[in-house]
N, C-alpha and C positions, 0 to 999 in steps of 0.2 A: 610495221616497218616507219622510222622514223622519216618526216619529210623533209627533204635538204633545207635547209636556210636559203635565203636570196641574199645576194650580194650586198646589197644597202639595207638600212635602217634609217627610216625616216621620222624624224622625231620636229611635232610642231607644240607653239604653247602661245597660250594667250593670256595674259596677267594684267590684272591693276593696279594701277600703282596711282598713289596720290602723294603729293607735295614732297617730292625726292629731288634728289640730285646728281645718279649715279655716275654719271660721266659729264665732264665739261669741255669747253675748246679753250683755247690760248687764254682766251680774256675770261675766262671764268664762266660762260654764259653755257645754258643746254645748248647740245648738236639738234641737229636738226636735218632733214632733206626735202623736197619736194615731191610728192607721188599724187599725182591724181590730178592736179592742176594746184596744191593744196600744200602747205607748211605742214609734216609731221615731225612730232619728238623723236630724236634717233639714239638708240643705247649702242655704241658699235659693239660689233664682232670679236674686237682685241679686247674690250675690257670683260667682257662673257666670257671668254676662252682662259682668260688669265685666273679669275674667279674659279673656274670649273676645275682647272689645272692643280691649281693651291690647295683646292677643296678635297678631292681626288686624294693629292700627295701625304697633305695634314694627316687624311683618314686614315692611309696604307701607313705611316710612320707611326701613329697610335695603335696602329693592329687590329684597326676597325675596317670592316667591309671585305666588299672580295679582291681586294689586292693587299690585304693585310699583311705586313712585314713584305714586301715586292721592292726592288728598287725603283727610285725615281728623281726623276732630273730636278736639277736648280739652274735656274738662269740668271745668271750676274755676271757684273764685271770685277767682281773682287776675288778671282781665284788665282792670285798671285797670295792675295792678304792670307785668304783660308788656307793655301799651303804653310806659306811663315807659320802661320798661330801652329799646325800641326807639327811642323819642325821645332818649333819652340814648345808646345807641349807634351806629345809624343817622345820626340827624342833629344831634347835638355839644350838647342841649337838658342845660342844667344839671339834676339828678338830681331836688332837689325840687321845680323847677318843673313839669319833666316829671310827677311825682306829681301833684301840684294841680292840673293840668291835665287827665290823662287822666282824672280819678276827675270832677271837672266834667263833662266833657263825655260821659261814659258815665253818671252819674247823672242828666244833663238830659235824656237818652234814654229813659230810664224804671226804670233799674234804681236797688234802693236797695241804700244802704253799711252798713257796720258803724257802731257808735257813735263819731266821732271821739276821744270823750275816752279810749276804748281804743287805743292803739297797734297792738296785737296784729291789730284789725278793722277800723281805720278805713279801708283801703284794699282791704277783700274785701268784695264782691257778698253781700248776706243771702242769695241762693240758688245753687246751684251754677246755672252757663250751661254747656253743651254747643253750644260752634259750634267752624267750622274751626281747624284748629292756625294758619294766620295770620292770624288774626281782630285780633290785637295790634297787626301789622306793618302793617296796612291802615289802622286808626284811627290811626295813627303816623303814617303818610304824609298822611294827609289832614289832621291837625292842623298839619304842619309843613308843607305847599304854603299852609296858609290860616295861617300863624301869626299875621299882624299883626289880621286880624280876629279870631280866637277867642282872640289873648290881651285884646283889649277887651272881648270878651264876658266871658271869662273872671272878669276883675277885677270888672264888676259884676255877674255873678252871686254871688260871693262878698262882695262889699261885703253884696249884700241879703241872703245868706245870713243874713250876721253882724247886722245890723240886726234880722230876723225873730227869730232866735234871743234876742236880746235883751226881743223880747216877748212870747215864746212862753209864761210862767205866766199860769195864768186868772187869771179875777176871785178876791176874795180873799188872793189872794198864793201857792195851791198850784199848783204845778207840775205840767205834764202827767207822766202815770205814765212812766215811760222804758218804749222795749221791752226786754223781758227779752232777755239774752244769756248762751252759754254759762258754766257757772261756772269754766271751765278759762282762761277768760280775762280775764287780770289787769288792772287800771285801769293807765293811764300819762297822761302829758299829752300833750294834744292835739294834733297836730302843727300847725306852722305853716299860716296861711291857712284853716283848715275852722274849722267849727263844726256844731253840729247841724243834721243838715236839714231844714227847714221843708217846708210844701207844697210842691208844684212849683208850684201854682197860682201863688203867691206870687214867684217867682222869674222872672227873665227867659229866655223860651223861648231853646234852642238854636234858631239859626235852619235853616229847613225843611231846606236843599238840605245842611248839614253832617247834622241827622239823617236823611234819608235814607240818606246815605254809611254812617253806622255803623250803620245798622239791615240795610245792602245787609252789610256786614260780616261783623254777627252772624249772619245770615241761614243756612239750613244750606248753602245754595249745593251743591257736588258733592262734600261730606264722604263718602263710603261710609258709615260708619260710623252718622250720621246717618240715613241711609236705611233702613239694617237694622236699629235698633234704636230708633229715632224719639228724639222730645226735647218735650218740656210746658214752655214758658213762658209763665206766666199774666201776669208784670210786665207784659207790653210786649204790649198787644191787638193793635197792628197787625205785630207779628213773629209769621213764618209757625210754628205749630205742625208737627207731624213723626208721623204714626203710624207706630209701628214696624210691619216686616213681620218680624218675628223674635218668635213666643212662646217663651215657655221655662216649664217645671214646676219647682217645686222637687224636689230630691232626696232620698228617702228609702230608708233601708234595708229591706231585703226580709223581714227578719227582727226579732225582737225587740231592742231596742235595748239594751245593756250597754256600763259606762263604769266606766272606772278611773281612780283619783284618784292619780295620779302623786308621790308624796311624792321630792322632789327637795334636794339638799344641794349647793349651791355652792364649791366652796374657795377659800382666799385666799391665792393664791401667795405673797404678802409673807409672811403669817405660816408658811406650812410650809418656805422657804426661812430663816427665822428657827431655828425650832425644829431642822431638818435639819443648820445647820451652827452650832449653838449660841452665836447671834450676841448673845443675851442672857439674863438672869436671869428673864423674867416668871415668875409663879409659874402651875404648869401649870393649876388651876383657871379662871385668867381668860384663858387662851388656848389653852383645850380648844375643839373644837366649829369645826363646819363656816362660812364665812365667811358664809353666806345658807341660809336652808332655805325650802319652802316647798310647795305644793300644785299639779300642774293636772292637768286633767281632758282624757283622750283616751279618744278612740273608733275603733272595729273597726267593720266589716261590711261586706257587699254593697249597692250602692246603685242603685236604677233611679234613671234621670232621663230626660227625652222635652224635644225643641224642635221647633220647626215652622218651616217657613220660607213666607210667602204670597209668590210670587213676581208673583202680578200686583200685588200694593202696593208691591215692591220696586219695578215696575218704573212703577207710577205716582209713588213717590216722586222717582225719576231723573227722570223728565219732567218734574216741577213743578221739579225743579233747573235746568231749563233745556235738560238735553239732547236731541238729534233723538233720533227713535223706533230707528234704527238703534243711534247710540250708547249708547241706554239698554238696549235687548236685548243689544249686548257688555260695558256693565260689570255688568249683572247678572247674567250667568254668572259672570263673574269675581268679582263678590262672594258668590255660592252657592257657590264654587269653595272662598273662602278661608273662609267661615261653616262651613262642614264641617269644615273643618282647623282651626277653632281650637275648635269644638265637641270634636272629638276628641283635640284638643293639650292646649288650655287648661287650667291649675286654678289655683283661687284660691291665692294665696303664705302665708297667714297659718301661722306655725310652718313656714315649709318649711324653715329651718336646721335645724332639731331635730327633726324628723320627716318629711325628705327625702319630703315629702308630694306633691310636682311630679312626680318620677319614677313614679308610676302610673303603669298603661296599662290602658284599659279589657281586663273579658275578652271583651264582648263588643257590635257595634254593630250596631244595624241600620236599611236605611235603606230607606224606599218612598216612591212618588209615590200623589196620592189625589185626589179630588175636595174633601174637607174634611180637618182635621186631626183626627186618630187616638191617642189617649192609651190607655197599656197600662198604668196605675196598678192598674187590677180585677184584672188576674193575681197582684195580689200583696197585697190585701186579705187573705185568710187567712195570715200569717206563713209563713214557712219554719222549719219544725222541724227542725234539723240531725240530733239524733240519731236514727239510724237503728235503734236499739232498741226505737224509741217506735212505738207503730201510726198511719201516714202520717209515718213518719218518712222525710226526703227525702236525707237526707246534708247535706256539704260544700254553705251557700247558693251559692257561686259557680255549678258545674253545674246544681244545682236551679233556681237561675231561670232560666238560658240556657235548659231545657227548659220550662219555665213560660212564659216569651217565644214562643217559637217555636209553641207548640201554641198559646197565643192567638192569634198572626199567623194560624194556619192556619185557625182557624175562623172567626176574622172577615171573612179572607177569601174565605170559600169563598158569605160573605153579602155580599157590598159588592163588588161588580164593579169599581168604582173603582178597586181598590188595583190597583197595576203596580209591577214594576223594583223589586221588594224583593229586597238587596244584606245581604251580613253580612259583617263584619271581626271576625278576635281576634288577640290578642296572646298568649293562654295557650294551650299545649299540650295541654292538660286541655280545655279549651274544646273547641278543634279535633277532638278526640277522638269528643266529643258530636257536634259538626255531623254528623260522618262515619257515627255511630252511626244518627243521625234521618234518612239517605238524603237529607240537602236541606232538607227540611220543605219544599219550595217557594219554596227563596229560594236565592241568586247568590252563592257564599263569592267573595271578593276578598283580598287579599293588601296593598292600599296604598288610603290615605284618597280620591285624586282617582279610584277606579270606586267609589266610594259613592253620587257623583252622575252620572246619565247626561249 
């Protein structure tokens, strides 16, 4: 008889990174937090989650992995452009008409768009919308199928929109304060047929049967990554939100943060070519030096990170998407396998070419089941002291952190009988030696990611 699986799968990783910058703040500096009285480097859960989600989606779309060929989501502000592209390429619509129509239909459903006076954002929604990847083609197919009806509605919608915009200045001649836009957006001429969107109540409503079709297209449906990571859409009250089945923590260094400000100099190839071949007689003072110089911050350290999968929530989300109980159970198992794979394999891609950060492999992965989530960050509240000559010094942070994590897990496991099926995976021969020294520490060593989850 197969033992019932616990509700939560807890995952813990220790990974050592050298001279990388996988996430930055608004000033281009590494992110950090203070824990245990000292500063630690931090990699945000948002950066990790996106890397994992995209990794799983790319594998599914490429026909690889447990979710091969299954539906996945796309998080973007460009749904009007994607819909217009489908109208143009799949149904032969004129490009300008396709864009104006797609925006009008989606806007009338409840999503707000950028300022029409700024060409760079005119057809972008104000918020990122996480929806199934085929949303745009579904909306385009609906628009084309009912083209005559929707063209008549669109023309009236745009006419009323323009008339309402002319009346928008308040009494006394002062115009309404415009909504702020990001500073990086440069103003340009408004696209033809569009004006600033007035209140929705002043415009002709999108007929209900068409609005329902658009709502169905943007609904989570069977997109597996939406069931895993969830979504929140406040702009459309009757479009379902999804409580994510995955919880993720920020990663932080187990030792005190140390940062290097690396000075770099970039060569100007053409200038060096002239100098080496004596092709001109520019004065050396004017032609000296590098083509460009600057500083970049780099961080190193052993990071601890944690995530947990709520199997009950995942099953609930898949059932809400319309799957049968049997189909939801089968899909949940496949989604769990792919989530674990992404948790181990995926890595944020910032500075990947100049630091080769995406080639990093975890020093240790610990996976186990339980009746509740278990976060072991407390094992590293006291930062690792890597100086073995100091009293209490533990040596290199990687092996020291592994010893701490295994001791912490063993201690908690003695007091929490719900913990079971603990497995560890390492890609580091030094850590493998530590595991052998510890005599297993109550965990089962595996050699493949697929073996981390039963």
